N, CA, C and O of each residue as an XYZ file, in Angstrom:
288
protein
N      19.108     13.417     -2.696
C      18.436     12.638     -1.673
C      16.914     12.835     -1.758
O      16.138     11.887     -1.648
N      16.516     14.104     -1.959
C      15.081     14.398     -1.997
C      14.410     13.708     -3.191
O      13.301     13.193     -3.050
N      15.043     13.687     -4.337
C      14.467     13.052     -5.537
C      14.306     11.552     -5.324
O      13.300     10.974     -5.735
N      15.277     10.921     -4.693
C      15.230      9.489     -4.411
C      14.050      9.192     -3.497
O      13.299      8.242     -3.720
N      13.892     10.035     -2.440
C      12.785      9.828     -1.519
C      11.449     10.051     -2.178
O      10.484      9.345     -1.884
N      11.377     11.034     -3.078
C      10.115     11.264     -3.779
C       9.743     10.100     -4.668
O       8.587      9.678     -4.700
N      10.719      9.580     -5.389
C      10.443      8.412     -6.261
C      10.060      7.190     -5.429
O       9.120      6.473     -5.771
N      10.787      6.953     -4.340
C      10.461      5.828     -3.488
C       9.082      5.966     -2.882
O       8.344      4.986     -2.788
N       8.717      7.196     -2.463
C       7.401      7.474     -1.940
C       6.328      7.134     -2.951
O       5.341      6.472     -2.630
N       6.531      7.598     -4.197
C       5.550      7.371     -5.249
C       5.396      5.907     -5.579
O       4.274      5.432     -5.753
N       6.495      5.173     -5.672
C       6.444      3.745     -5.966
C       5.709      3.007     -4.846
O       4.817      2.203     -5.114
N       6.079      3.277     -3.604
C       5.437      2.586     -2.487
C       3.974      2.915     -2.384
O       3.162      2.048     -2.061
N       3.616      4.171     -2.656
C       2.205      4.543     -2.598
C       1.396      3.819     -3.675
O       0.333      3.267     -3.393
N       1.900      3.823     -4.901
C       1.186      3.164     -5.968
C       1.081      1.644     -5.742
O       0.031      1.046     -5.976
N       2.164      1.045     -5.293
C       2.131     -0.401     -5.026
C       1.167     -0.737     -3.881
O       0.433     -1.722     -3.961
N       1.165      0.062     -2.836
C       0.293     -0.193     -1.715
C      -1.180     -0.086     -2.124
O      -1.984     -0.953     -1.783
N      -1.523      0.950     -2.833
C      -2.900      1.161     -3.291
C      -3.300      0.046     -4.260
O      -4.432     -0.433     -4.216
N      -2.391     -0.365     -5.125
C      -2.664     -1.439     -6.086
C      -2.900     -2.751     -5.356
O      -3.844     -3.473     -5.677
N      -2.076     -3.065     -4.400
C      -2.236     -4.320     -3.640
C      -3.546     -4.332     -2.864
O      -4.238     -5.349     -2.823
N      -3.889     -3.189     -2.242
C      -5.157     -3.132     -1.538
C      -6.338     -3.256     -2.490
O      -7.324     -3.912     -2.156
N      -6.261     -2.645     -3.662
C      -7.317     -2.817     -4.668
C      -7.479     -4.270     -5.061
O      -8.602     -4.763     -5.164
N      -6.381     -4.957     -5.281
C      -6.407     -6.380     -5.642
C      -7.012     -7.199     -4.497
O      -7.781     -8.133     -4.726
N      -6.652     -6.833     -3.258
C      -7.164     -7.524     -2.076
C      -8.667     -7.360     -2.005
O      -9.380     -8.342     -1.798
N      -9.168     -6.150     -2.171
C     -10.607     -5.920     -2.114
C     -11.317     -6.645     -3.272
O     -12.382     -7.231     -3.080
N     -10.742     -6.604     -4.426
C     -11.301     -7.309     -5.568
C     -11.375     -8.811     -5.308
O     -12.391     -9.452     -5.577
N     -10.278     -9.362     -4.780
C     -10.254    -10.804     -4.483
C     -11.290    -11.174     -3.432
O     -11.944    -12.211     -3.537
N     -11.438    -10.335     -2.430
C     -12.424    -10.618     -1.396
C     -13.839    -10.521     -1.940
O     -14.711    -11.298     -1.551
N     -14.073     -9.564     -2.847
C     -15.389     -9.477     -3.462
C     -15.676    -10.675     -4.328
O     -16.802    -11.172     -4.350
N     -14.690    -11.140     -5.033
C     -14.879    -12.360     -5.854
C     -15.145    -13.568     -4.963
O     -15.993    -14.400     -5.284
N     -14.427    -13.668     -3.848
C     -14.678    -14.736     -2.897
C     -16.074    -14.664     -2.308
O     -16.715    -15.693     -2.092
N     -16.546    -13.461     -2.047
C     -17.875    -13.298     -1.550
C     -18.936    -13.695     -2.564
O     -19.928    -14.342     -2.229
N     -18.708    -13.297     -3.809
C     -19.665    -13.590     -4.889
C     -19.761    -15.118     -5.134
O     -20.850    -15.671     -5.284
N     -18.598    -15.766     -5.167
C     -18.605    -17.223     -5.431
C     -18.865    -18.052     -4.152
O     -19.004    -19.274     -4.202
N     -18.924    -17.353     -3.020
C     -19.217    -18.050     -1.771
C     -18.114    -18.890     -1.223
O     -18.365    -19.912     -0.584
N     -16.866    -18.475     -1.463
C     -15.700    -19.229     -1.028
C     -14.977    -18.446      0.080
O     -14.144    -17.592     -0.226
N     -15.269    -18.711      1.328
C     -14.628    -18.017      2.418
C     -13.139    -18.289      2.550
O     -12.371    -17.420      2.964
N     -12.745    -19.484      2.202
C     -11.326    -19.828      2.233
C     -10.504    -18.983      1.291
O      -9.382    -18.586      1.603
N     -11.097    -18.704      0.094
C     -10.409    -17.863     -0.868
C     -10.196    -16.443     -0.302
O      -9.136    -15.841     -0.469
N     -11.236    -15.937      0.369
C     -11.145    -14.594      0.965
C     -10.076    -14.532      2.066
O      -9.329    -13.559      2.168
N     -10.021    -15.578      2.879
C      -9.025    -15.610      3.956
C      -7.621    -15.732      3.367
O      -6.682    -15.087      3.834
N      -7.489    -16.569      2.333
C      -6.182    -16.746      1.700
C      -5.680    -15.456      1.057
O      -4.501    -15.121      1.167
N      -6.581    -14.731      0.385
C      -6.222    -13.451     -0.213
C      -5.806    -12.460      0.860
O      -4.856    -11.700      0.675
N      -6.516    -12.467      1.982
C      -6.155    -11.566      3.099
C      -4.787    -11.918      3.671
O      -3.963    -11.040      3.930
N      -4.555    -13.223      3.865
C      -3.249    -13.649      4.426
C      -2.091    -13.350      3.499
O      -0.977    -13.091      3.955
N      -2.345    -13.385      2.205
C      -1.281    -13.187      1.229
C      -0.984    -11.682      0.985
O       0.178    -11.300      0.846
N      -2.008    -10.857      0.935
C      -1.818     -9.488      0.486
C      -1.838     -8.412      1.587
O      -1.346     -7.308      1.352
N      -2.367     -8.685      2.729
C      -2.496     -7.658      3.752
C      -1.159     -7.185      4.272
O      -0.950     -5.976      4.370
N      -0.248     -8.070      4.608
C       1.016     -7.687      5.197
C       1.857     -6.817      4.241
O       2.372     -5.783      4.667
N       2.010     -7.207      2.966
C       2.768     -6.318      2.053
C       2.140     -4.939      1.902
O       2.856     -3.946      1.777
N       0.811     -4.865      1.911
C       0.154     -3.554      1.791
C       0.476     -2.698      3.019
O       0.759     -1.508      2.887
N       0.432     -3.306      4.220
C       0.700     -2.535      5.431
C       2.166     -2.077      5.487
O       2.458     -0.953      5.895
N       3.073     -2.957      5.073
C       4.508     -2.606      5.075
C       4.776     -1.448      4.129
O       5.466     -0.493      4.484
N       4.223     -1.538      2.914
C       4.406     -0.452      1.959
C       3.757      0.849      2.454
O       4.314      1.929      2.257
N       2.616      0.753      3.076
C       1.967      1.973      3.633
C       2.843      2.583      4.731
O       2.968      3.804      4.821
N       3.435      1.752      5.546
C       4.332      2.268      6.597
C       5.566      2.932      6.010
O       6.040      3.948      6.518
N       6.088      2.341      4.920
C       7.261      2.946      4.282
C       6.932      4.292      3.674
O       7.666      5.260      3.874
N       5.811      4.369      2.917
C       5.535      5.662      2.290
C       5.099      6.702      3.315
O       5.272      7.900      3.093
N       4.531      6.252      4.444
C       4.168      7.240      5.507
C       5.481      7.790      6.154
O       5.598      8.987      6.416
N       6.429      6.908      6.394
C       7.703      7.359      6.949
C       8.443      8.309      6.016
O       9.040      9.295      6.450
N       8.391      7.993      4.732
C       9.038      8.881      3.754
C       8.346     10.229      3.697
O       9.004     11.264      3.598
N       7.025     10.222      3.758
C       6.263     11.492      3.778
C       6.637     12.320      4.993
O       6.764     13.541      4.903
N       6.814     11.663      6.123
C       7.259     12.382      7.332
C       8.626     12.995      7.110
O       8.843     14.161      7.443
N       9.554     12.226      6.552
C      10.902     12.742      6.304
C      10.862     13.891      5.306
O      11.542     14.899      5.502
N      10.079     13.760      4.238
C       9.977     14.805      3.212
C       9.406     16.091      3.787
O       9.672     17.168      3.254
N       8.647     16.008      4.834
C       8.099     17.211      5.464
C       9.164     18.110      6.044
O       8.890     19.276      6.325
N      10.366     17.610      6.233
C      11.461     18.421      6.747
C      12.221     19.162      5.667
O      13.046     20.023      5.970
N      11.957     18.841      4.412
C      12.600     19.549      3.307
C      11.929     20.878      3.088
O      10.707     20.967      3.215
N      12.691     21.942      2.756
C      12.126     23.278      2.660
C      10.964     23.387      1.642
O      10.051     24.183      1.860
N      10.973     22.633      0.570
C       9.929     22.732     -0.454
C       8.605     22.260      0.063
O       7.580     22.635     -0.506
N       8.554     21.462      1.104
C       7.318     20.876      1.628
C       6.802     21.583      2.877
O       5.736     21.235      3.386
N       7.544     22.571      3.379
C       7.098     23.268      4.568
C       6.119     24.376      4.154
O       6.248     25.010      3.107
N       5.136     24.567      5.039
C       4.121     25.592      4.751
C       4.588     26.946      5.184
O       3.865     27.929      5.021
């Protein structure tokens, strides 16, 4: 169970950070080219998946804190 949670945590963390990086990059490109609609569209498309993945890996981190290897 612990190994599955660790792998799921890692995948969700990497995906969330990657999506946020793409979102920031897309907004910067929209700012450079002066296209506000592109920035809003990128935000509408990418923000919700990033938040959901962040919530998932935060919940998994909370659960993993109860395993003996992660206690201080």
